[in-house]
C-alpha positions as CSV (number, residue, x, y, z in Angstrom):
1,M,-53.3,-24.5,22.8
2,K,-53.2,-26.2,19.3
3,F,-53.8,-22.5,17.9
4,T,-51.1,-21.7,19.7
5,M,-48.8,-24.1,18.8
6,R,-50.2,-24.0,14.9
7,F,-49.5,-20.6,14.7
8,L,-45.7,-21.0,16.2
9,A,-45.1,-24.0,13.7
10,A,-46.6,-21.8,10.4
11,L,-44.0,-19.1,11.8
12,A,-41.5,-21.3,12.1
13,L,-41.7,-22.3,8.7
14,Y,-42.0,-18.3,7.4
15,M,-39.2,-17.5,9.3
16,T,-37.4,-20.4,7.7
17,A,-38.3,-19.7,4.5
18,L,-37.9,-16.1,4.9
19,A,-33.9,-16.8,5.7
20,I,-33.8,-19.0,2.2
21,L,-35.3,-16.1,0.0
22,S,-33.4,-13.0,1.7
23,P,-30.1,-12.2,0.2
24,A,-27.4,-12.5,3.0
25,H,-25.5,-9.7,4.7
26,A,-21.7,-9.3,3.8
27,A,-19.7,-9.3,6.7
28,V,-18.7,-6.3,8.2
29,G,-15.7,-5.8,10.1
30,T,-14.5,-2.9,12.6
31,T,-13.1,0.5,12.2
32,F,-10.7,2.4,14.6
33,A,-9.4,6.1,14.8
34,S,-7.0,7.9,16.9
35,L,-4.1,10.1,17.3
36,Y,-1.1,9.0,17.7
37,A,1.9,11.6,19.0
38,S,5.5,11.6,19.9
39,S,8.3,13.8,19.9
40,Q,8.5,13.5,16.2
41,G,5.4,15.2,16.0
42,I,1.6,14.7,15.9
43,R,-0.4,12.9,13.5
44,S,-4.0,11.0,13.2
45,F,-4.4,7.8,11.5
46,H,-8.2,5.3,11.2
47,G,-8.2,1.9,10.0
48,Y,-10.2,-1.3,9.0
49,V,-10.3,-4.9,10.9
50,P,-11.4,-7.5,9.0
51,S,-14.5,-9.7,10.6
52,S,-12.5,-12.6,10.3
53,Y,-10.0,-11.3,12.7
54,Q,-9.5,-13.2,16.2
55,Q,-7.5,-11.7,18.8
56,G,-4.3,-14.3,19.1
57,I,-4.3,-16.0,15.5
58,P,-1.7,-13.4,13.8
59,M,-2.9,-11.3,10.5
60,P,-0.9,-9.5,7.9
61,L,-1.3,-5.4,7.7
62,V,-1.0,-3.0,5.1
63,V,0.2,0.8,5.8
64,A,-1.3,3.1,3.6
65,L,-0.2,6.4,2.6
66,H,-1.9,8.5,0.7
67,G,-1.0,11.4,-1.9
68,C,-1.1,15.1,-2.0
69,S,-4.7,17.6,-1.9
70,R,-6.1,13.9,-0.3
71,G,-6.7,12.7,3.0
72,S,-6.3,9.6,4.3
73,H,-10.8,9.0,4.1
74,H,-10.3,9.9,0.6
75,Y,-7.7,7.4,-0.1
76,E,-9.6,4.7,1.4
77,K,-12.6,5.0,-0.7
78,R,-10.7,5.1,-3.8
79,T,-8.5,2.5,-3.5
80,G,-10.3,0.1,-1.6
81,W,-7.7,-1.2,0.4
82,S,-10.7,-2.0,3.4
83,K,-12.5,-3.6,0.9
84,L,-10.2,-5.8,-0.2
85,A,-9.0,-6.3,3.5
86,E,-12.7,-7.7,4.3
87,Q,-12.6,-10.1,1.2
88,Q,-8.7,-11.6,1.8
89,G,-8.2,-10.9,5.5
90,F,-5.8,-8.1,6.7
91,I,-5.4,-5.3,8.7
92,V,-5.4,-1.5,6.7
93,V,-4.2,2.0,8.6
94,Y,-4.1,4.9,6.9
95,P,-1.9,7.3,8.7
96,A,-3.0,10.7,7.8
97,Q,-0.6,14.5,7.1
98,S,-1.8,17.1,9.1
99,I,-2.4,20.2,7.5
100,L,-0.4,22.0,9.8
101,A,2.6,19.8,8.7
102,N,1.5,20.6,4.8
103,L,-0.8,23.1,3.6
104,N,-0.9,20.3,0.5
105,L,-1.3,17.2,2.5
106,C,1.4,16.6,0.8
107,W,4.3,14.1,3.1
108,N,7.6,16.1,3.2
109,W,9.5,13.8,1.4
110,S,12.0,16.9,0.7
111,L,13.3,17.5,4.1
112,S,16.2,15.1,5.5
113,K,14.6,14.4,8.8
114,N,11.7,13.0,7.2
115,Q,14.3,10.4,5.3
116,H,16.1,9.1,8.1
117,R,14.9,6.1,11.3
118,G,13.7,7.6,13.8
119,K,13.2,10.9,12.7
120,G,10.3,12.6,11.2
121,E,7.4,11.5,9.7
122,P,9.3,8.3,8.9
123,A,9.5,7.6,12.9
124,I,5.6,8.9,12.8
125,I,4.1,6.3,10.4
126,A,6.3,3.7,12.2
127,G,5.0,4.6,15.4
128,I,1.5,4.4,14.1
129,T,2.9,0.8,13.2
130,D,3.1,-0.2,16.1
131,Y,0.2,1.4,17.6
132,V,-1.5,-1.3,15.5
133,R,0.5,-4.2,16.5
134,S,0.1,-3.6,20.3
135,H,-3.4,-3.3,19.5
136,Y,-4.1,-6.3,17.2
137,T,-3.0,-9.5,16.7
138,V,-0.2,-8.8,13.7
139,D,1.7,-11.0,11.9
140,P,5.2,-9.4,11.9
141,N,6.4,-11.1,9.2
142,R,3.6,-9.4,6.7
143,I,3.4,-5.6,7.3
144,Y,3.5,-4.4,3.8
145,V,3.4,0.0,3.3
146,T,1.9,1.3,-0.4
147,G,1.5,4.6,-0.8
148,T,1.0,7.2,-4.1
149,S,2.5,10.5,-5.2
150,A,4.2,11.8,-2.2
151,G,2.6,9.0,-0.1
152,G,5.0,6.7,-2.8
153,V,7.9,8.6,-1.5
154,M,6.8,8.1,2.0
155,A,6.9,4.8,1.1
156,N,9.6,3.9,-0.7
157,A,11.6,5.7,2.6
158,M,9.8,3.9,5.1
159,T,11.1,0.4,3.3
160,V,14.6,1.7,3.4
161,T,14.5,3.4,7.3
162,Y,12.8,0.5,8.4
163,P,13.0,-2.7,6.3
164,D,12.7,-4.7,9.1
165,V,9.6,-3.4,10.2
166,Y,7.5,-3.7,6.3
167,A,8.0,-7.1,4.4
168,A,7.0,-5.0,0.7
169,S,6.0,-2.3,-0.9
170,S,4.0,-0.9,-3.3
171,I,5.0,2.5,-5.2
172,I,2.5,3.9,-7.4
173,A,4.2,7.1,-9.4
174,G,6.8,7.9,-6.4
175,C,10.2,8.5,-6.3
176,E,13.9,6.5,-5.3
177,Y,14.9,7.2,-2.0
178,L,16.4,11.0,-1.5
179,C,14.3,11.5,-4.6
180,D,16.6,13.6,-6.8
181,P,13.8,15.3,-9.2
182,S,16.7,17.3,-11.1
183,T,18.4,13.5,-12.5
184,V,21.9,14.8,-10.7
185,K,22.6,12.2,-8.9
186,T,22.4,8.0,-10.5
187,P,19.9,5.3,-9.1
188,E,23.2,3.9,-8.2
189,E,23.8,6.8,-6.2
190,S,20.3,6.5,-4.7
191,G,20.6,2.6,-4.2
192,E,23.9,3.5,-2.5
193,A,23.2,6.4,0.1
194,A,19.9,3.3,0.6
195,L,21.9,1.0,1.6
196,I,24.2,3.3,4.2
197,E,20.7,4.4,5.9
198,M,19.8,0.5,5.9
199,N,22.6,-0.2,8.0
200,V,23.0,-3.6,9.3
201,R,19.5,-4.2,8.4
202,A,20.5,-3.8,4.9
203,R,18.0,-6.7,3.2
204,A,15.9,-7.0,0.0
205,V,12.8,-5.4,0.1
206,P,10.3,-6.8,-3.0
207,T,9.2,-3.7,-4.6
208,I,5.9,-3.5,-6.9
209,L,6.1,-0.1,-9.0
210,W,3.2,1.5,-10.9
211,Q,3.9,4.8,-13.1
212,G,1.5,6.2,-16.0
213,T,2.8,7.0,-19.3
214,A,1.6,10.6,-19.7
215,D,2.3,11.4,-16.3
216,T,3.3,15.3,-16.2
217,V,3.4,15.3,-12.0
218,V,6.1,12.4,-11.7
219,P,8.1,12.1,-15.7
220,P,7.8,8.4,-16.1
221,P,11.6,7.6,-16.5
222,T,11.2,8.0,-12.6
223,V,10.0,4.8,-12.1
224,D,13.4,3.5,-13.5
225,R,15.1,5.6,-11.6
226,I,13.2,3.5,-8.1
227,V,14.2,0.3,-10.7
228,G,17.7,1.3,-10.4
229,Q,18.1,2.0,-6.7
230,W,16.1,-1.3,-5.9
231,A,18.4,-3.3,-8.1
232,T,21.7,-1.5,-6.3
233,I,20.3,-2.2,-2.9
234,D,19.4,-6.1,-4.1
235,G,22.7,-6.4,-6.0
236,I,20.7,-7.3,-9.3
237,D,20.9,-5.9,-12.8
238,D,18.3,-3.6,-13.8
239,I,17.9,-5.3,-16.8
240,A,14.1,-7.2,-16.6
241,D,14.3,-11.0,-16.5
242,A,11.0,-10.9,-18.0
243,T,8.1,-8.7,-20.2
244,E,5.0,-9.2,-20.5
245,Y,2.5,-7.2,-22.7
246,G,-1.6,-7.1,-21.6
247,Q,-4.8,-4.7,-21.4
248,V,-7.3,-4.1,-18.8
249,P,-10.4,-5.5,-21.0
250,N,-12.2,-2.4,-22.3
251,G,-9.4,-0.1,-20.4
252,R,-5.8,0.4,-21.1
253,N,-2.3,-1.2,-22.2
254,Y,0.1,-1.8,-20.0
255,V,4.1,-3.2,-20.1
256,H,4.8,-5.3,-16.8
257,Q,8.2,-6.3,-15.9
258,I,9.4,-9.0,-13.8
259,Y,13.2,-8.4,-12.2
260,E,14.7,-11.3,-10.5
261,D,17.6,-12.4,-8.4
262,L,19.8,-15.2,-9.2
263,A,17.8,-17.9,-7.7
264,G,14.9,-16.5,-9.8
265,N,13.0,-15.2,-6.8
266,T,11.1,-11.9,-8.1
267,L,12.0,-9.2,-6.4
268,I,10.8,-5.9,-8.4
269,E,7.9,-5.8,-10.4
270,R,7.1,-2.9,-12.6
271,Y,4.3,-1.9,-14.1
272,L,3.7,1.0,-17.3
273,I,0.4,2.3,-17.9
274,D,0.0,3.4,-21.3
275,G,-1.8,6.6,-21.4
276,A,-2.4,6.9,-18.0
277,E,-1.7,10.3,-16.2
278,H,-1.0,10.9,-12.1
279,T,-3.8,8.8,-11.4
280,Y,-4.3,5.6,-9.5
281,P,-5.0,2.4,-11.2
282,G,-7.8,0.7,-11.1
283,G,-9.9,2.0,-8.5
284,C,-12.9,3.3,-8.1
285,D,-14.8,5.8,-11.1
286,C,-15.5,8.2,-8.6
287,D,-12.5,10.8,-8.9
288,P,-10.2,12.1,-11.5
289,L,-7.6,11.1,-9.5
290,V,-8.2,7.7,-10.3
291,D,-8.4,5.5,-13.4
292,P,-10.8,2.5,-13.8
293,K,-9.1,2.1,-17.0
294,G,-5.6,0.9,-15.4
295,P,-4.6,-2.5,-13.8
296,N,-5.9,-3.1,-10.6
297,A,-2.9,-1.9,-8.2
298,T,-4.8,-2.5,-4.7
299,G,-5.1,-6.5,-6.1
300,L,-2.2,-6.5,-7.6
301,S,0.0,-5.1,-4.8
302,W,-2.1,-7.3,-2.3
303,E,-0.9,-10.8,-4.5
304,F,2.6,-9.5,-4.6
305,F,2.2,-8.5,-0.5
306,E,1.4,-12.5,0.1
307,E,4.7,-13.9,-1.6
308,H,6.4,-11.5,0.1
309,P,6.8,-12.3,3.7
310,I,9.7,-11.4,5.8
311,P,12.0,-14.9,5.0
């Protein structure tokens, strides 16, 4: 009996010491995946729910839209949105384009049916958003959308077609509403078309923009067209109220501009990144479509989102 008691006491002391000396394991959330089907089409999606989630307590949601040639799982890896979701406490969902809809996995932003509420891919993405809302406790005033390249164009379209759903957006190398690569239409005309689409739901949707100066896929002046579109919607000048020049440590220089309303509220932020190509700024060093020398688009976008719930 004495031996047994001494053994148990020694074992307890050993386990206590092991717990102190062993590094703590990082908390891990849960993943989900499913198919969304409606009269507008079928798309798969997957997502991440952080370990801090509790049913009944509202949590923000980020909808992340991949670009061409890479799917949603690849986008998750190279942007780090799920890792940040665990750290900051929000849900993230990654809708996936179907190869049956586009051989290059691009969102079909150029088709008229994909530029209006209740139709095409905007309706599908909004439906996926509703799926997450129906399965988890999501704060309806803190749902955000972000995307890169074709996903950036679609993220812009989502805030125009569903401004009552998405509180703010982050657009990386995207394009203005009803994207016009020929630049026949002015940014103001794009803004006016957006206002018609928004209809009674029209409001200023805060937007943060990212563009590389060496992008040969999306001409760098395109970001000015997105600024002009939103300035028209927001009823503000397309002249920056503040400009700062920065540099990522051992990385790229950039120009950061802020556009405000008359009350001093930030509505538009723009990052113009010196020498960056058609890449995701500040992601992992794991893919040629990622530029780890750029500003951290994921982290800075989340900071922007946190400041802009639906009023």
